[in-house]
Every structure is written in structure tokens, then in C-alpha cells.
C-alpha positions in Angstrom: 43.0 -29.5 -11.1 43.6 -32.7 -9.4 44.7 -30.9 -6.2 42.3 -28.0 -6.5 40.6 -27.0 -3.3 37.3 -26.8 -5.2 37.4 -30.6 -5.4 35.6 -31.3 -2.0 32.1 -32.6 -1.2 30.8 -29.3 0.2 31.9 -27.2 -2.8 30.7 -29.8 -5.3 27.3 -30.0 -3.6 27.2 -26.1 -3.6 27.9 -26.0 -7.3 25.1 -28.5 -8.0 22.7 -26.5 -5.8 23.6 -23.3 -7.5 23.1 -24.8 -10.9 19.7 -26.2 -9.9 18.7 -22.8 -8.5 19.7 -21.0 -11.7 17.8 -23.5 -13.9 14.7 -23.2 -11.6 14.8 -19.4 -11.8 15.2 -19.3 -15.6 12.4 -21.9 -15.9 10.1 -19.8 -13.8 10.9 -16.7 -15.9 10.0 -18.5 -19.1 6.8 -19.9 -17.7 5.9 -16.5 -16.2 6.6 -14.8 -19.5 4.2 -17.3 -21.2 1.5 -16.3 -18.7 1.2 -19.7 -17.1 1.1 -18.3 -13.5 -2.2 -16.7 -12.5 -1.4 -16.5 -8.8 0.4 -13.5 -7.4 2.0 -15.9 -4.8 3.6 -17.9 -7.6 6.4 -15.4 -7.2 7.2 -17.1 -3.9 8.9 -19.8 -5.9 10.3 -17.8 -8.8 11.5 -14.6 -7.1 12.3 -15.8 -3.6 12.8 -19.6 -3.3 14.8 -20.1 -6.5 17.2 -17.2 -5.9 17.6 -18.2 -2.2 18.6 -21.7 -3.4 21.1 -20.2 -5.8 22.7 -18.0 -3.2 22.8 -20.8 -0.7 24.8 -22.9 -3.2 27.2 -20.1 -3.9 27.8 -19.7 -0.2 28.6 -23.4 0.2 31.4 -23.3 -2.5 33.9 -21.0 -0.5 32.9 -22.8 2.7 34.0 -26.1 1.2 37.2 -24.5 -0.2 38.1 -23.2 3.3 37.4 -26.6 4.9 39.5 -28.3 2.3 42.4 -25.8 2.7 42.3 -26.4 6.5 42.4 -30.2 6.0 45.6 -29.8 3.9 47.3 -27.5 6.4 46.7 -30.2 8.9 48.7 -32.6 6.7 45.8 -34.7 5.4 45.5 -36.1 2.0 43.5 -34.1 -0.6 39.9 -35.3 -0.8 39.2 -37.7 -3.6 36.1 -39.2 -5.2 35.0 -42.5 -3.6 35.4 -45.5 -5.9 32.1 -46.9 -7.0 32.3 -50.3 -8.6 29.3 -50.9 -10.8 30.4 -54.4 -11.4 29.0 -55.5 -8.1 25.3 -56.2 -7.8 24.9 -54.5 -4.4 26.3 -51.2 -5.7 23.9 -51.2 -8.6 21.0 -51.9 -6.3 21.9 -49.0 -3.9 22.4 -46.6 -6.8 19.0 -47.6 -8.4 17.3 -47.2 -5.0 18.9 -43.7 -4.5 17.8 -42.6 -8.0 14.2 -43.9 -7.5 13.9 -42.2 -4.1 15.3 -39.0 -5.6 12.6 -38.9 -8.2 9.9 -39.6 -5.5 11.3 -36.8 -3.3 11.3 -34.4 -6.2 7.6 -35.3 -7.0 6.7 -34.8 -3.3 8.5 -31.5 -3.0 6.9 -30.2 -6.3 3.4 -31.2 -5.2 3.9 -29.7 -1.8 5.3 -26.5 -3.3 2.3 -26.1 -5.5 0.0 -26.8 -2.5 1.7 -24.1 -0.5 1.2 -21.6 -3.3 -2.4 -22.4 -3.7 -3.1 -22.5 0.1 -1.4 -19.1 0.7 -3.6 -17.5 -2.0 -6.8 -18.9 -0.6 -9.4 -16.9 1.3 -9.3 -19.4 4.2 -5.6 -18.7 4.7 -6.1 -14.9 4.7 -9.2 -15.0 6.8 -8.9 -17.9 9.2 -5.2 -18.4 10.0 -5.4 -15.0 11.7 -8.8 -15.8 12.9 -9.6 -13.0 15.4 -8.3 -9.9 13.7 -9.6 -10.8 10.2 -12.9 -12.4 11.2 -15.0 -9.3 10.4 -13.3 -8.9 7.0 -13.6 -12.6 6.2 -17.2 -12.7 7.2 -18.1 -9.6 5.1 -16.2 -11.0 2.1 -18.0 -14.3 2.2 -21.3 -12.4 1.9 -20.2 -9.9 -0.8 -20.5 -10.1 -4.6 -16.7 -10.7 -4.6 -16.9 -13.8 -2.5 -15.4 -15.9 -5.3 -12.4 -13.5 -5.7 -9.4 -14.5 -3.7 -8.0 -12.0 -1.3 -4.6 -11.9 -3.0 -6.1 -10.9 -6.3 -7.0 -7.5 -4.8 -4.4 -7.1 -2.0 -1.3 -8.2 -3.9 0.0 -6.2 -6.9 1.4 -7.9 -10.0 5.0 -8.8 -10.4 7.9 -9.2 -8.0 7.5 -5.7 -6.6 3.9 -6.4 -5.6 4.8 -9.7 -4.1 7.7 -8.4 -2.0 5.6 -5.5 -0.8 2.8 -7.8 0.2 5.2 -10.2 2.0 6.9 -7.4 3.9 3.4 -6.1 5.0 2.4 -9.7 5.9 5.5 -10.2 8.0 4.6 -7.0 10.0 1.0 -8.2 10.4 2.2 -11.7 11.6 4.3 -10.1 14.3 1.4 -7.9 15.4 -0.9 -11.0 15.6 1.7 -12.9 17.7 2.4 -9.9 19.9 -1.3 -9.0 20.1 -0.6 -5.4 19.1 -2.8 -5.3 16.0 -5.3 -2.4 15.9 -8.9 -3.0 16.9 -10.7 -2.4 14.6 -8.4 -2.9 11.6 -7.9 0.6 10.2 -9.7 1.6 6.9 -8.8 2.3 4.2 -6.1 -0.4 4.1 -2.6 1.1 3.4 -0.4 -0.1 0.6 -3.2 -1.5 -1.6 -2.3 -1.7 -5.3 -4.0 0.8 -7.5 -7.3 -0.2 -9.1 -5.7 -0.4 -12.5 -3.5 -3.3 -11.2 -6.4 -5.2 -9.6 -10.0 -4.1 -10.3 -9.2 -3.6 -14.0 -8.4 -7.3 -14.3 -12.2 -8.0 -14.3 -13.9 -4.6 -14.6 -13.7 -2.4 -17.6 -12.3 1.0 -16.7 -13.9 4.2 -17.9 -17.3 5.7 -17.7 -20.3 3.7 -19.2 -22.6 6.1 -21.1 -25.9 4.8 -19.7 -28.2 5.5 -16.9 -29.1 3.1 -14.1 -32.4 3.2 -12.2 -32.3 2.4 -8.5 -35.2 2.2 -6.1 -34.3 3.1 -2.5 -36.7 1.9 0.2 -37.5 3.5 3.5 -39.7 1.6 6.0 -41.7 3.3 8.7 -42.0 2.2 12.4 -45.8 1.9 12.1 -47.6 -1.5 12.3 -47.5 -2.0 8.5 -43.9 -0.9 8.2 -45.1 1.5 5.4 -42.6 1.7 2.6 -41.7 5.1 1.1 -39.7 4.3 -2.1 -37.5 6.8 -3.9 -36.4 6.3 -7.5 -33.0 7.5 -8.5 -31.8 7.6 -12.1 -28.1 7.4 -11.8 -26.0 9.1 -14.6 -23.2 6.6 -14.7 -21.2 8.5 -17.4 -21.1 11.6 -15.2 -20.5 9.7 -11.9 -17.5 7.9 -13.4 -16.1 11.0 -15.1 -13.2 10.8 -12.6 -12.1 7.4 -14.0 -11.6 8.7 -17.6 -8.3 7.6 -19.0 -7.5 11.1 -20.3 -8.3 12.8 -16.9 -6.2 12.8 -13.8 -7.8 13.8 -10.5 -5.4 14.0 -7.6 -5.9 15.0 -4.0 -4.3 15.4 -0.6 -6.1 14.1 2.5 -5.1 15.1 6.1 -6.7 12.3 8.0 -6.3 8.5 8.1 -9.7 7.8 6.7 -9.3 10.1 3.7 -12.4 11.9 4.7 -10.9 15.4 5.0 -9.6 16.6 1.6 -8.4 20.2 1.6 -6.8 20.2 -1.8 -7.7 18.8 -5.3 -5.8 19.0 -8.5 -7.3 18.1 -11.9 -5.3 17.7 -15.1 -7.5 17.5 -18.3 -6.8 15.7 -21.6 -4.9 18.8 -22.9 -2.6 18.9 -19.9 -4.2 22.0 -18.3 -4.1 21.9 -14.5 -6.8 23.3 -12.3 -6.3 23.5 -8.5 -9.1 23.6 -5.9 -8.6 24.7 -2.3 -11.0 24.2 0.7 -12.0 27.1 2.8 -8.9 28.6 4.6 -6.4 26.7 2.5 -4.2 28.8 0.3 -1.5 26.3 -0.8 -1.3 22.6 -1.3 -0.9 21.0 2.2 1.9 18.7 3.2 1.3 15.0 2.4 1.3 12.5 -0.3 -0.6 13.4 -3.5 -2.9 10.5 -4.3 -4.4 9.9 -7.7 -8.1 9.2 -7.4 -9.2 5.8 -8.6 -12.0 3.4 -8.1 -11.2 2.6 -4.5 -11.6 6.2 -3.3 -15.4 5.8 -3.7 -15.8 2.0 -3.9 -13.7 1.7 -0.7 -15.5 -1.4 0.6 -16.0 -3.4 -2.5 -15.5 -6.8 -0.9 -15.8 -6.1 2.8 -19.2 -4.2 3.0 -20.7 -3.6 6.4 -24.1 -1.8 7.0 -23.9 1.8 8.0 -26.5 1.3 10.7 -28.9 -1.3 12.0 -31.7 0.6 10.2 -29.9 0.3 6.9 -29.3 -3.4 7.4 -32.9 -4.2 8.2 -34.2 -2.0 5.4 -32.0 -3.8 2.9 -33.2 -7.2 4.1 -36.8 -6.2 4.0 -36.4 -4.8 0.5 -34.8 -8.1 -0.6 -37.8 -10.1 0.6 -36.0 -11.6 3.5 -38.6 -10.5 6.1 -42.3 -11.1 5.9 -43.8 -7.6 5.7 -47.1 -8.8 7.2 -45.4 -9.1 10.6 -46.7 -6.2 12.8 -44.1 -3.5 13.4 -41.5 -5.6 11.6 -39.1 -2.8 10.8 -39.2 -1.3 14.3 -38.8 -4.6 16.1 -35.9 -5.9 14.0 -34.0 -2.7 14.3 -34.5 -2.7 18.1 -33.4 -6.4 18.4 -30.2 -6.0 16.4 -29.3 -2.6 18.0 -29.0 -4.1 21.5 -25.6 -4.5 23.2 -25.0 -8.2 23.8 -21.9 -9.5 25.6 -21.2 -12.5 23.3 -22.3 -13.9 19.9 -24.3 -16.6 21.7 -26.0 -14.1 23.9 -26.9 -12.0 20.8 -28.5 -15.0 19.0 -30.5 -15.9 22.1 -31.4 -12.3 22.9 -32.6 -11.5 19.4 -34.7 -14.7 19.3 -36.3 -14.0 22.7 -37.1 -10.3 21.9 -38.7 -11.0 18.5 -40.7 -14.0 19.8 -42.2 -11.8 22.5 -42.8 -8.9 20.0 -44.6 -11.0 17.4 -46.4 -13.2 20.0 -47.0 -16.1 17.6 -44.4 -18.7 16.4 -44.6 -19.6 12.8 -42.4 -19.7 9.6 -42.6 -15.9 9.2 -41.4 -15.2 12.7 -38.7 -17.9 12.4 -37.5 -16.3 9.2 -37.4 -12.8 10.7 -35.4 -14.2 13.7 -32.9 -15.9 11.4 -32.5 -12.8 9.3 -32.0 -10.6 12.4 -29.4 -13.0 13.8 -27.6 -13.1 10.5 -27.5 -9.3 10.2 -26.1 -9.0 13.7 -23.4 -11.7 13.1 -22.3 -10.0 9.9 -21.9 -6.6 11.3 -21.0 -6.7 15.1 -17.7 -8.2 16.3 -17.1 -7.2 19.9 -13.6 -8.5 20.2 -12.5 -6.3 17.2 -14.6 -3.3 18.3 -16.6 -3.5 15.1 -20.2 -2.5 15.2 -22.8 -0.7 13.1 -21.2 2.2 11.2 -17.6 1.3 12.1 -16.8 0.8 8.4 -18.5 3.3 6.1 -18.8 3.2 2.4 -17.9 6.3 0.5 -20.3 5.6 -2.4 -22.9 8.4 -2.3 -23.2 10.8 0.6 -26.0 9.7 2.9 -24.1 7.9 5.7 -20.6 9.1 5.1 -19.1 12.2 3.5 -18.5 10.3 0.2 -18.9 12.7 -2.7 -19.2 15.7 -0.4 -15.6 15.4 0.6 -14.9 17.4 -2.5 -18.3 18.3 -4.0 -19.2 20.8 -1.2 -19.2 24.2 -3.1 -16.4 25.2 -0.8 -13.5 23.8 -2.8 -12.6 26.6 -5.1 -10.0 27.7 -7.6 -8.1 30.9 -7.0 -10.5 32.7 -9.3 -13.6 31.4 -7.5 -14.8 28.4 -9.5 -16.1 25.7 -7.2 -16.5 21.9 -7.2 -20.3 22.0 -7.3 -22.6 20.3 -4.9 -25.3 19.8 -7.5 -27.6 16.8 -7.2 -28.4 16.8 -10.9 -24.7 16.1 -11.7 -25.1 12.5 -10.7 -28.7 11.6 -10.5 -32.4 12.5 -11.0 -34.7 11.9 -8.1 -38.4 10.8 -8.5 
């Protein structure tokens, strides 16, 4: 062994690096098994960085052996360890300093590594690093009920597979941002999202709650009093969420990017019996991927909700008490103000204020509040640079502004023996 080619500084360093990488990987596996990592990006260290260090060390070993063999062919003496004399005070001081600095460096690298993991899972990283393309989604997320849920908790699946898939997708997106080739607007629904069972179910209980929910829908007129015509809906949640039952499997094939056109549906019940439904003119399952229906096929904008129209946005704000209903023609004027085409965000804020001040004549707290509400509604829904405006992103919950339920429940999807997926209002709700 004294003359072994492995005994050279490069191979020895490679062996140490390989050992450190292996220990780091095994440590990560143990901590991950104990459930100590909540972040999907923690896999960056365990499944990418540690194996990369391990492989780098392995590569150094043969490189060092090759260099040592070449040295010997040139007639040089085999490499030998340097002599360290610990009897001298200077040597002990240098070694002590090296050991102390090594510990400091390890601490700095560890803290920095944790910081990188936490930052890359933050909403600010996802929404603000790629500022222009993600600004609409980031803005909508901040105003949604899921504002406290980090992007990666929904967009990155669990385990190494989910992490690698997200990183590959992120690499492609990074290239598109640098090259300026990203789509405007960002297509919806997003491709490659994990199934709801891997993300939504972390917080939400799957299934079909056996209770009814009463909702009041408001509709304001364009008269001076903005007369409200409310509609009360009793939503039958158990029937609506029938598709999410664990013992039922609903699958479909869509033939457009938005999953709005669905010519084929297949349902497998708890006994394993299969029922196929075909749209008019369709006689066989069309080509395409068969997707199992889950929460995201109806709740397709759970954390990035935009208003279907200016009217819808203003109506929701008025129903929430964000506009003084004593203002004359409040509904009509706010809808008109936010529906205008403005060249910039600054021009929109100024134009909305100017129009509403003229419309309401007076200037008081009620008018100021209406102006601020209108400006906020516009800024949350219109993004000219990304070609996002009212109705660009539609929610598939319901069927008023988008096909939603009627993608399948249209009385035209039928079995071969004529049974249809019914378009029956009473299936989901009672209207008063």
C-alpha cells in the first residue's frame, strides 16, 4: 500500500468528500423518515446536493490515481504525506486555527443552506423573482383565502419524484423568462400539477360533507339606488361532492387546453362496474390522456381567483360592504370606471378617481372609499403586460360565467343505451 496510486492528495480528498456525501444522504433519509422536513424543497439537499457531492468525490478518486500514475511515469518519487511536527508551537497554532475556521465555515454553510431552502419555498421567491410573468398570479394569491399557503405546497408534489418534476419544470420556465418566450397570459389550467390527493388533502378533508350550505347571491341594478335582487341558493354539498367519493372513480378526456370540451366520461362505481358517456357525435373514446377527476377540475382557481367580469367584481365588493350603497348609481358608475381601457396602472388609478369624482360630484369618505375599492378591483384583475383582463381566467365552480358543471351535465353526454348525465338544477341546489 505504501506505493499505491490511491495515496495522493486528490484521491484522498475525493474519498473524504464521498464519505461526507454518503453520510449526509443517509442522515437526510433518516430525518425525512422521521418527518422532520415539511418543505418540499428540502429534497434539494437530500436528493440532489448530497448525491452530487458523493458523485463528485467518486470522480476525484480516479482523477487523482491517473495524475499520480503520470507523475511516476515521469520518474518522480511517489507522493508521501507531509510531516507535521506537533512539538512546535507554530504548528499547533496553525492546526487549531484551521480546525476552528472549519467549524465556522460548516456553521455558515449550514445556515446558508437552510436559508436557501426556506427562501425558495417562499411566495416572494415564486411571485417576485419572476416579477412580470407571475405578477397576476402573485397578486391574486395575496388576496385569496390561501394567502398563507406557500406556492410549493400546492405546486410541488411530495417526495423526490415531485421535487425533480418541479425542478425540471422550473428550469424550463427560467429559460422562458430569460429568453422572453413565456406565454402571455400564463395558460390555465397549469400543466403538471400534483393531484389534489397529494396537496389539497394535506389540509382539506376529502369526501362529500353530508350537509347543506345556504348562499345568498346578490345582483345590483343600474338604477340610482343600485337596487339589490338577492337569490338564495341551498347547496347540497353531499351531491355536489359526489365525484370526490373515495369509492367512485370519474375519468374524462378533454380535447382542448382549458379542459372545457369533454367528449368522453367514464365512471367506475364501488362495485367496479364501468359506465361510459359519449357527447353528441362521439362513438368511441377519443385520443388523449384519460384524467381522473379531482378537486382541481372544479376548484380550478383555488388560490389565484380573478373576477369573471367587472360587474361580478363590483357586485362582490358591494355585497361585502366595501361600497357605500347610498351613493347614487354606485353599481353603474363603478362598473363603468373599472371597465375602461387604461394604458398603464398609474393611468388607471388616476382615470378611475377622476371618473368617480365627477360621477358622484361630492368628495367625502364614501366617495373616497368607492374610489379606493374600484382602484383595488382593477389592480387585482387587469395586467396589460401579461394580457390579463376581466374574464381571462374563469372559475369552473358552477356554470354561470364558464361551462363549469355543464361541461358534462348537459343532457347530451349519454351511454350507448341512452342514459344521460342530467342537467338538473335540483341535483346540486334549491333556488329561492
